C-alpha positions as CSV (number, residue, x, y, z in Angstrom):
1,M,-131.4,-5.2,11.9
2,D,-130.5,-8.9,11.7
3,D,-131.2,-10.8,15.0
4,A,-127.7,-12.3,14.7
5,V,-126.1,-8.9,15.2
6,K,-128.7,-7.3,17.5
7,I,-127.1,-5.5,20.5
8,T,-127.9,-6.9,24.0
9,R,-126.8,-5.0,27.1
10,P,-124.3,-2.9,25.1
11,K,-121.1,-1.7,26.7
12,V,-120.0,1.3,24.8
13,R,-117.5,4.1,25.1
14,V,-117.8,7.9,24.5
15,R,-114.3,9.0,23.4
16,A,-112.7,12.3,22.3
17,F,-109.8,12.9,20.0
18,R,-108.4,15.4,17.5
19,A,-109.8,14.9,14.0
20,I,-106.4,15.0,12.4
21,D,-105.1,12.1,14.6
22,E,-107.7,9.5,13.5
23,P,-108.7,9.8,9.8
24,E,-110.3,6.3,9.7
25,T,-112.5,7.0,12.7
26,C,-113.4,10.4,11.2
27,M,-114.6,8.7,8.0
28,A,-116.7,6.2,10.0
29,F,-118.2,9.3,11.6
30,V,-118.8,10.9,8.2
31,Q,-120.6,7.8,6.9
32,G,-122.7,7.3,9.9
33,H,-123.8,11.0,10.0
34,A,-124.6,10.9,6.3
35,D,-126.7,7.8,6.7
36,V,-128.7,9.4,9.5
37,L,-129.3,12.6,7.5
38,T,-130.3,10.7,4.4
39,S,-132.8,8.7,6.5
40,I,-134.6,11.9,7.3
41,G,-134.5,13.3,3.8
42,I,-131.5,15.6,4.1
43,K,-128.9,15.0,1.5
44,K,-126.6,18.0,1.9
45,V,-125.7,20.2,4.8
46,T,-122.6,22.3,5.3
47,S,-121.6,20.7,8.5
48,S,-121.6,17.2,6.9
49,K,-118.8,18.1,4.4
50,H,-115.5,16.3,4.8
51,E,-113.1,19.2,5.1
52,W,-113.3,19.2,8.9
53,T,-111.4,15.9,9.0
54,A,-108.2,17.7,8.0
55,N,-108.8,20.8,10.2
56,P,-106.4,21.0,13.2
57,A,-109.0,23.0,15.1
58,V,-111.6,20.2,15.2
59,F,-112.2,17.7,18.0
60,V,-114.4,14.7,17.7
61,I,-116.5,12.7,20.1
62,V,-117.6,9.2,19.1
63,V,-119.9,6.7,20.7
64,E,-118.2,3.4,19.8
65,A,-117.9,-0.2,20.6
66,L,-115.3,-0.9,23.3
67,D,-113.0,-2.5,20.7
68,G,-113.5,0.5,18.3
69,S,-115.0,-1.7,15.6
70,R,-118.2,0.3,15.2
71,V,-119.3,3.9,15.6
72,F,-122.8,4.4,16.8
73,G,-123.0,8.2,17.0
74,G,-121.0,11.3,17.7
75,A,-120.5,15.1,17.8
76,R,-117.8,17.6,17.1
77,V,-116.3,20.7,18.6
78,H,-114.9,23.1,16.1
79,V,-112.7,25.9,17.4
80,A,-113.0,29.2,15.5
81,G,-109.9,29.4,13.3
82,G,-107.9,26.5,11.8
83,T,-108.5,25.9,8.1
84,E,-112.2,26.8,7.8
85,Y,-115.0,28.9,9.1
86,L,-117.2,27.5,11.9
87,P,-120.1,25.4,10.5
88,I,-122.6,28.0,11.8
89,E,-120.8,30.6,9.6
90,Q,-120.7,28.3,6.6
91,A,-124.4,27.5,7.0
92,I,-125.9,31.0,7.5
93,S,-123.4,33.6,6.3
94,K,-125.2,33.9,3.0
95,L,-128.4,34.5,4.8
96,D,-126.9,36.9,7.4
97,P,-123.2,37.9,6.9
98,T,-123.1,39.5,10.3
99,I,-122.5,36.0,11.7
100,N,-118.8,36.3,10.7
101,E,-118.4,39.5,12.7
102,L,-120.2,38.0,15.7
103,V,-118.0,34.9,15.7
104,W,-114.8,37.0,15.5
105,Q,-116.0,39.1,18.5
106,Y,-116.1,35.8,20.5
107,A,-113.1,34.2,18.9
108,Q,-110.7,36.8,20.1
109,T,-110.7,35.1,23.5
110,G,-111.2,31.6,22.1
111,S,-114.6,30.3,20.9
112,G,-116.0,27.3,19.1
113,E,-119.0,25.4,18.1
114,I,-120.6,22.1,19.0
115,C,-122.0,20.5,15.8
116,G,-122.5,17.4,13.8
117,L,-124.6,15.5,16.4
118,W,-126.0,12.1,15.3
119,N,-127.0,8.7,16.7
120,S,-127.6,5.5,14.8
121,K,-130.8,3.6,15.2
122,D,-128.9,0.8,16.9
123,M,-128.7,2.9,20.0
124,A,-132.3,4.1,20.0
125,G,-133.8,3.8,23.4
126,Y,-130.6,3.5,25.3
127,G,-130.3,7.1,26.3
128,L,-127.2,7.8,24.2
129,G,-128.8,10.8,22.6
130,T,-128.3,14.5,22.3
131,P,-128.0,15.4,26.0
132,I,-125.0,13.2,26.6
133,L,-123.2,14.3,23.4
134,I,-123.8,18.0,24.2
135,R,-122.6,17.6,27.7
136,S,-119.5,15.7,26.6
137,G,-118.8,18.4,24.0
138,I,-118.9,21.1,26.6
139,A,-116.8,19.1,28.9
140,I,-113.9,18.6,26.4
141,A,-114.2,22.2,25.2
142,S,-112.8,23.4,28.6
143,Q,-109.6,21.4,27.8
144,L,-109.0,23.6,24.7
145,G,-108.8,26.9,26.5
146,I,-111.9,28.4,24.8
147,Q,-114.4,30.6,26.7
148,T,-117.6,30.3,24.6
149,L,-119.4,27.8,22.4
150,F,-121.9,28.2,19.7
151,A,-124.5,25.8,18.4
152,L,-126.9,25.8,15.5
153,C,-129.8,23.8,16.8
154,A,-132.6,21.8,15.3
155,P,-135.8,22.2,17.3
156,Y,-135.2,19.0,19.3
157,T,-131.8,20.1,20.4
158,V,-132.8,23.6,21.7
159,Q,-133.9,22.5,25.1
160,P,-130.9,20.2,25.8
161,V,-128.5,23.1,25.1
162,V,-130.6,25.5,27.2
163,N,-130.3,23.0,30.0
164,C,-126.5,23.4,29.7
165,G,-126.7,27.2,29.9
166,M,-126.9,28.2,26.3
167,E,-128.8,31.4,25.3
168,L,-130.4,32.6,22.1
169,V,-128.2,34.6,19.7
170,D,-130.9,37.1,18.7
171,K,-128.6,39.4,16.8
172,V,-128.6,37.2,13.7
173,G,-131.3,36.0,11.4
174,N,-134.9,36.4,12.5
175,K,-134.2,36.8,16.2
176,G,-131.8,33.9,16.1
177,T,-133.7,31.6,13.8
178,F,-133.2,30.5,10.2
179,Y,-134.7,28.2,7.6
180,Y,-132.0,25.6,7.5
181,P,-131.0,23.1,6.0
182,K,-134.4,23.1,4.2
183,L,-137.2,25.7,3.9
184,D,-139.5,23.6,6.1
185,L,-136.9,23.2,8.9
186,I,-136.0,25.8,11.5
187,A,-132.5,26.2,13.0
188,T,-131.8,28.3,16.0
189,A,-128.5,30.0,16.8
190,M,-127.4,29.5,20.4
191,V,-124.3,30.4,22.4
192,L,-122.8,29.4,25.8
193,N,-121.4,32.6,27.2
194,D,-119.6,31.1,30.3
195,L,-118.3,27.7,29.3
196,L,-116.2,27.4,32.5
197,E,-118.8,28.5,35.1
198,L,-122.0,27.2,33.4
199,S,-123.9,29.7,35.6
200,K,-127.1,29.3,33.6
201,A,-127.1,25.6,33.3
202,N,-129.6,23.5,35.3
203,A,-128.2,21.5,38.3
204,D,-128.4,18.1,36.6
205,A,-126.5,19.2,33.4
206,R,-124.0,21.3,35.3
207,G,-123.3,18.6,37.8
208,E,-122.7,16.0,35.1
209,I,-120.4,18.2,33.0
210,L,-118.3,19.1,36.1
211,K,-117.9,15.4,36.9
212,M,-116.8,14.8,33.3
213,R,-114.2,17.5,33.5
214,A,-112.9,16.3,36.9
215,D,-112.4,12.7,35.7
216,P,-112.6,12.7,31.9
217,D,-111.2,9.2,31.6
218,G,-112.9,7.7,34.6
219,F,-116.4,9.0,34.4
220,K,-119.0,6.2,33.9
221,L,-122.7,5.9,33.5
222,V,-124.5,2.7,34.3
223,D,-128.3,2.7,33.5
224,Y,-129.9,-0.5,34.7
225,K,-133.3,0.6,33.5
226,K,-132.0,0.9,30.0
227,D,-129.6,-2.0,30.4
228,I,-126.4,-0.2,29.2
229,D,-122.9,0.6,30.5
230,I,-121.2,3.7,29.2
231,D,-117.4,4.4,29.7
232,F,-116.0,7.8,29.0
233,K,-112.6,8.6,27.6
234,L,-112.8,12.4,27.3
235,K,-109.2,13.4,27.9
236,V,-108.1,14.6,24.4
237,P,-104.7,13.2,23.4
238,N,-101.9,15.2,22.0
239,L,-103.0,18.6,23.4
240,D,-99.3,19.4,23.8
241,K,-99.4,20.1,20.1
242,W,-102.4,22.4,20.5
243,N,-101.8,26.2,20.4
244,L,-105.0,28.3,20.9
245,N,-103.2,31.5,20.1
246,E,-102.2,30.2,16.6
247,I,-105.8,29.2,16.0
248,I,-107.1,32.7,17.1
249,D,-104.6,34.2,14.6
250,S,-106.2,31.9,11.9
251,A,-109.7,33.0,13.0
252,Y,-108.6,36.7,12.4
253,Q,-107.4,35.8,8.9
254,L,-110.7,34.1,8.2
255,F,-112.6,37.1,9.5
256,L,-110.6,39.4,7.2
257,E,-111.3,37.1,4.3
258,S,-115.1,37.2,5.1
259,Q,-115.1,41.0,5.1
260,S,-113.2,41.1,1.8
261,K,-115.8,38.8,0.2
262,K,-118.6,41.0,1.7
263,A,-117.1,44.1,0.2
264,V,-116.9,42.5,-3.2
265,T,-120.5,41.3,-2.9
266,Y,-121.7,44.8,-2.3
């Protein structure tokens, strides 16, 4: 990175919004995520497709400059339903079609998935990594009315989601694991069964998530050791237009579609 644009004592914001409300920010997210995946030799994964940008059941978290001029990282929360299957279904249904049935079991009371986590190298060393994004995703998920949350984890993200109370989904794959997105990489299916109570989360993760929920637009982290200020704007705008029951109806239609495809296959 050029010395002229090197970040010194960054002040950044972690912000949440509906994907369909901010197409330009979504495209910045897509490009940043694609760059990170390419840098580690992954050119194509289902969760990096662009269709989610038009899905009314997708919510986005970005780490951005305070003026919104740059996106340094992010994550997404997909609610089961909308216009597409959850990323975990898209990724592994061909390997284990029972994932569609499992997701529908959860979706009947409102479920979703945290996915698409990435961080640019610009933020390396500042602590803006997986734990903060996962906790932010869980915090905003409670605004959506859902009860549970899936994740398809790379090895380095398993422990951070376990810290937040997620458990192994051992009913799919090889006791919850799959070779994805490449044969030399292992992904693990996890689920948070009590998104509201977080009864199995450790004290640090649970405490931080509860603070984010209590003050979504006022929560702040100042880390003097890492020389960074982080503001949070986690209250999702336009939730007056959000109807979880309609999304659950969509999830049911997607489930029926998946079973129809399964019947044709066999």
